[in-house]
Backbone as JSON, one array per atom type, in Angstrom:
{
  "sequence": "MPHKKAHLPQKICLVCNRPFSWRKKWEKVWDDVKYCSDRCRNNRNKSNQATS",
  "N": [[87.55, 102.08, 180.02], [87.66, 98.68, 179.32], [85.1, 96.24, 178.63], [84.52, 93.74, 181.03], [83.72, 91.11, 180.52], [84.43, 90.3, 177.98], [86.13, 88.32, 176.99], [85.36, 85.62, 177.53], [85.47, 82.05, 177.79], [84.14, 79.83, 175.27], [81.8, 77.28, 174.25], [80.34, 74.73, 172.13], [77.03, 73.75, 172.04], [75.95, 70.4, 172.38], [73.47, 69.56, 171.57], [71.83, 71.63, 170.34], [73.72, 72.87, 168.8], [74.62, 75.49, 169.08], [76.66, 78.27, 170.07], [77.78, 78.79, 173.44], [78.55, 80.69, 176.36], [80.96, 80.79, 179.04], [79.86, 80.52, 182.41], [79.53, 81.84, 185.7], [78.4, 80.03, 187.53], [79.21, 77.64, 186.46], [81.84, 77.45, 187.02], [83.5, 75.57, 188.45], [83.02, 73.22, 187.14], [83.4, 73.45, 184.43], [84.77, 71.97, 182.44], [83.21, 69.73, 182.24], [80.78, 70.57, 181.29], [78.35, 70.32, 178.79], [76.05, 71.1, 177.57], [73.96, 73.87, 176.69], [71.78, 74.65, 178.17], [69.14, 73.74, 180.51], [67.02, 72.79, 179.05], [68.19, 71.79, 176.66], [69.82, 69.85, 177.81], [67.88, 68.12, 178.84], [66.74, 67.28, 176.48], [68.65, 65.77, 175.22], [68.7, 62.99, 174.65], [66.62, 62.72, 172.85], [67.54, 64.08, 170.59], [69.67, 62.43, 169.89], [68.35, 60.08, 169.18], [67.01, 60.93, 166.93], [69.02, 61.32, 165.07], [69.98, 58.79, 164.7]],
  "CA": [[87.74, 100.78, 180.63], [87.0, 97.67, 178.5], [84.12, 95.36, 179.25], [85.22, 92.64, 181.69], [83.29, 89.8, 180.06], [84.64, 90.21, 176.54], [86.95, 87.18, 176.58], [84.97, 84.4, 178.22], [85.54, 80.88, 176.92], [82.88, 79.38, 174.68], [81.67, 75.91, 173.77], [79.19, 74.51, 171.26], [76.08, 72.82, 172.65], [75.87, 69.15, 171.64], [72.1, 69.34, 171.1], [71.36, 72.67, 169.42], [74.88, 73.33, 168.03], [74.81, 76.93, 169.25], [77.71, 78.6, 171.03], [77.39, 79.35, 174.73], [79.7, 81.22, 177.08], [81.22, 80.41, 180.43], [79.06, 81.18, 183.46], [80.09, 81.73, 187.05], [77.92, 78.81, 188.2], [79.91, 76.5, 185.87], [83.26, 77.69, 187.25], [84.23, 74.38, 188.92], [82.71, 72.05, 186.3], [83.36, 73.9, 183.03], [85.23, 70.9, 181.56], [82.14, 68.74, 182.12], [79.57, 71.17, 180.73], [78.17, 69.94, 177.39], [74.79, 71.63, 177.07], [73.81, 75.3, 176.99], [70.63, 74.92, 179.03], [68.43, 72.56, 181.0], [66.19, 72.3, 177.95], [69.05, 70.95, 175.82], [70.24, 68.69, 178.6], [66.74, 67.21, 178.91], [66.44, 66.79, 175.14], [69.83, 65.15, 174.63], [68.37, 61.66, 174.13], [65.73, 62.88, 171.7], [68.35, 64.45, 169.43], [70.45, 61.26, 169.53], [67.46, 59.15, 168.5], [66.65, 61.49, 165.63], [70.15, 61.16, 164.15], [70.28, 57.37, 164.54]],
  "C": [[86.98, 99.74, 179.81], [86.03, 96.81, 179.32], [84.82, 94.13, 179.81], [84.89, 91.27, 181.11], [83.52, 89.58, 178.56], [85.34, 88.92, 176.11], [86.63, 85.92, 177.36], [85.08, 83.22, 177.27], [84.16, 80.47, 176.42], [82.97, 77.91, 174.32], [80.47, 75.85, 172.84], [78.31, 73.45, 171.92], [75.95, 71.58, 171.77], [74.49, 68.89, 171.06], [71.7, 70.35, 170.03], [72.47, 73.25, 168.54], [75.07, 74.85, 168.05], [75.93, 77.18, 170.25], [77.13, 79.13, 172.34], [78.65, 79.69, 175.5], [79.77, 80.7, 178.5], [80.33, 81.2, 181.37], [79.72, 80.92, 184.8], [79.66, 80.43, 187.72], [78.56, 77.54, 187.64], [81.41, 76.55, 186.15], [84.04, 76.4, 187.57], [84.02, 73.17, 188.02], [82.72, 72.38, 184.81], [83.81, 72.8, 182.06], [84.16, 69.85, 181.32], [80.88, 69.27, 181.47], [79.5, 70.86, 179.23], [76.97, 70.62, 176.75], [74.6, 73.07, 177.53], [72.71, 75.59, 177.99], [70.05, 73.61, 179.55], [67.57, 71.95, 179.9], [67.0, 71.38, 177.03], [69.5, 69.7, 176.56], [69.12, 67.65, 178.67], [66.4, 66.6, 177.56], [67.6, 66.05, 174.49], [69.52, 63.79, 174.02], [67.48, 61.75, 172.9], [66.52, 63.24, 170.46], [69.21, 63.27, 168.98], [69.61, 60.25, 168.78], [67.11, 59.63, 167.11], [67.78, 61.3, 164.61], [70.5, 59.7, 163.9], [69.43, 56.7, 163.49]]
}
């Protein structure tokens, strides 16, 4: 029997540029999810200032 979580959708985090996979808690808001973690979400403005 194959692993059930082998084909989960992925996105790239806008802050750290790392891939992250779909989570059950993001089921209803997956289209709105942009960051892989609270840490990246909290640091989003710092990364924007560094690139400006």
